[in-house]
C-alpha positions as CSV (number, residue, x, y, z in Angstrom):
1,M,70.4,133.1,176.4
2,N,70.2,135.8,178.8
3,S,72.2,138.6,177.1
4,I,73.0,140.2,180.5
5,K,75.1,137.3,181.3
6,I,77.4,137.9,178.3
7,P,80.3,140.0,179.6
8,Q,82.1,142.8,178.0
9,T,85.8,141.8,178.4
10,Q,88.6,144.2,178.7
11,Y,90.7,141.9,176.3
12,P,89.3,139.5,173.7
13,V,88.5,136.0,174.8
14,L,86.7,133.0,173.0
15,D,82.9,133.4,172.8
16,I,82.6,130.1,174.5
17,I,84.3,131.4,177.4
18,K,82.2,134.5,177.7
19,N,79.0,132.6,177.1
20,R,79.5,130.1,180.1
21,W,77.8,131.0,183.2
22,S,76.3,129.2,186.1
23,A,72.4,129.2,185.2
24,R,69.8,128.3,187.9
25,A,66.6,128.4,185.7
26,F,66.5,124.9,184.0
27,A,63.9,123.8,181.5
28,D,62.1,120.4,181.9
29,K,63.7,118.8,179.1
30,E,65.7,115.6,179.2
31,I,69.6,115.5,178.4
32,S,70.5,112.7,176.4
33,D,73.1,110.0,177.0
34,D,74.9,111.2,174.0
35,A,75.2,114.7,175.2
36,L,76.4,113.7,178.7
37,N,79.0,111.3,177.3
38,T,80.2,114.1,174.9
39,L,80.8,116.1,178.2
40,F,82.8,113.3,179.8
41,E,84.8,112.7,176.4
42,A,85.8,116.6,176.6
43,A,86.9,116.3,180.2
44,S,89.0,113.2,179.3
45,W,91.1,115.4,177.2
46,A,92.4,117.8,179.9
47,A,96.0,118.0,180.7
48,S,97.0,115.9,183.9
49,A,100.3,115.3,185.8
50,N,102.0,112.2,184.4
51,N,98.7,111.7,182.2
52,E,97.2,110.3,185.5
53,Q,93.9,111.6,184.4
54,P,92.6,111.4,188.3
55,W,89.1,112.5,187.7
56,E,85.9,110.5,188.3
57,Y,82.4,111.6,187.5
58,L,79.4,110.0,188.8
59,Y,76.2,111.2,187.4
60,S,72.4,110.6,187.6
61,K,69.6,111.9,185.3
62,K,66.0,113.4,186.5
63,G,63.9,110.7,187.4
64,E,66.5,108.1,188.5
65,E,67.1,107.0,192.0
66,G,70.7,108.4,192.1
67,Y,69.4,111.8,191.1
68,E,67.2,111.9,194.5
69,K,70.0,110.5,196.6
70,I,72.3,113.4,195.2
71,L,69.6,116.2,195.6
72,A,69.2,115.1,199.1
73,T,72.9,115.9,199.8
74,L,72.6,119.6,198.6
75,M,72.6,122.4,200.9
76,P,69.1,124.0,201.6
77,G,70.2,127.0,199.5
78,N,70.8,124.8,196.4
79,Q,67.9,122.5,196.5
80,P,65.1,124.8,195.5
81,W,66.7,125.6,192.0
82,A,68.8,122.5,191.6
83,K,65.8,120.2,191.7
84,N,65.0,121.2,188.3
85,A,68.3,120.3,186.6
86,G,68.0,117.6,183.9
87,A,71.1,115.8,185.5
88,F,73.7,115.9,188.3
89,I,77.2,115.3,188.0
90,I,79.6,114.6,190.9
91,T,83.2,115.5,190.1
92,S,85.7,113.5,192.3
93,A,89.4,113.5,192.4
94,R,91.2,110.2,192.8
95,R,93.6,110.9,195.8
96,S,96.5,108.5,194.8
97,F,98.3,107.5,191.8
98,K,96.9,104.3,190.0
99,V,100.5,102.5,189.9
100,S,102.3,103.5,192.8
101,Q,99.5,104.2,195.2
102,K,101.4,107.4,196.3
103,E,99.4,110.5,197.0
104,N,98.6,112.7,193.9
105,A,99.2,116.2,195.1
106,W,97.9,117.5,191.7
107,A,94.7,115.6,191.5
108,H,92.3,118.5,192.6
109,H,94.2,120.7,190.1
110,D,93.7,118.3,187.3
111,L,90.1,117.6,188.0
112,G,89.6,121.4,187.9
113,M,91.2,121.3,184.5
114,A,88.7,118.4,183.3
115,N,85.8,120.3,184.8
116,A,86.6,123.4,182.7
117,H,86.6,121.4,179.6
118,L,83.5,119.8,180.5
119,L,81.8,123.1,181.4
120,L,82.9,124.6,178.1
121,Q,81.7,121.5,176.0
122,A,78.4,121.9,177.7
123,T,78.1,125.6,176.6
124,A,78.9,124.6,173.1
125,L,75.9,122.0,173.5
126,N,73.5,124.8,174.6
127,L,73.7,123.0,178.1
128,Y,74.2,125.1,181.2
129,C,76.1,123.9,184.2
130,H,76.2,125.3,187.7
131,P,79.0,123.8,189.8
132,M,78.2,123.6,193.5
133,A,80.3,123.2,196.5
134,G,77.4,123.5,198.7
135,F,76.6,120.0,199.6
136,H,77.0,117.6,202.7
137,K,80.2,115.6,201.7
138,V,80.1,112.9,204.4
139,Q,76.5,112.3,203.5
140,L,77.2,112.1,199.7
141,I,80.0,109.6,200.4
142,E,77.8,107.5,202.7
143,S,74.8,107.8,200.5
144,L,76.8,106.6,197.5
145,G,79.3,104.4,198.9
146,L,82.2,106.1,197.7
147,S,85.8,104.7,198.7
148,G,88.4,106.6,200.8
149,N,90.4,107.1,197.7
150,Q,87.5,109.2,196.0
151,D,87.3,112.9,196.9
152,P,84.2,114.4,195.8
153,I,84.9,118.3,195.0
154,C,81.7,119.6,193.5
155,I,78.3,118.6,192.1
156,I,77.1,120.2,188.7
157,A,73.8,120.7,188.1
158,I,73.1,120.6,184.4
159,G,70.2,121.4,182.0
160,Y,68.8,123.6,179.2
161,L,68.0,126.9,180.0
162,T,64.7,128.4,180.8
163,E,63.3,131.8,181.9
164,A,64.5,133.4,185.2
165,E,60.9,133.9,186.1
166,T,60.4,130.4,186.7
167,L,62.7,130.8,189.9
168,E,61.7,131.9,193.4
169,E,63.7,134.6,195.0
170,P,66.4,135.4,195.9
171,Y,67.5,133.0,192.7
172,K,65.4,134.8,190.2
173,T,67.4,138.3,191.0
174,R,70.6,136.4,190.9
175,E,69.7,134.9,187.6
176,L,68.9,138.5,186.1
177,T,72.2,140.1,187.6
178,A,74.9,141.0,185.2
179,R,78.2,138.9,185.8
180,T,81.4,140.5,186.8
181,R,85.0,139.7,187.4
182,N,87.9,141.0,189.4
183,A,90.1,143.5,187.6
184,L,93.2,141.9,186.0
185,D,95.3,144.2,188.3
186,T,93.9,142.7,191.4
187,F,95.3,139.2,190.7
188,V,97.9,139.5,187.9
189,F,101.4,140.6,188.9
190,K,104.7,140.8,186.9
191,V,107.7,139.5,188.7
């Protein structure tokens, strides 16, 4: 792992949180079905409103037809490095509750919780994930035939880490740049 990506935090946090970062340099190494299923299992244990679990994951591994369909929907700024990922995971929120069919106003929040579980589980398995909002949503929906109740929020590129030198610029520099976060006093306020 690139040690420059492990931050020094002001307060102690779990190593797995500090070690998670959005890598771009992926090795040419297959991800097992068991590893992917472990990620989905971790996501399934996230908290959700009324235990609705409104997340849906669609995935494809490198070399599969679905992988190429997903890759084609990525914005040009993501395609040069993402094409090396071992798999893509589309994270989607189900817009309505299963039973009542009423709008689930918390679906996106709950999907975010599940995604965080997935990302941390990946870190525990030495897999690196890069969530991307940079994709053509309408093209993705049409290409995969998603329903109107499925709202794709991000695509996660996932793979095993390799050297940053395998990347072209500007991605190589981004891979070698230290991570930073806003100071707590810029977003934490006591009332």
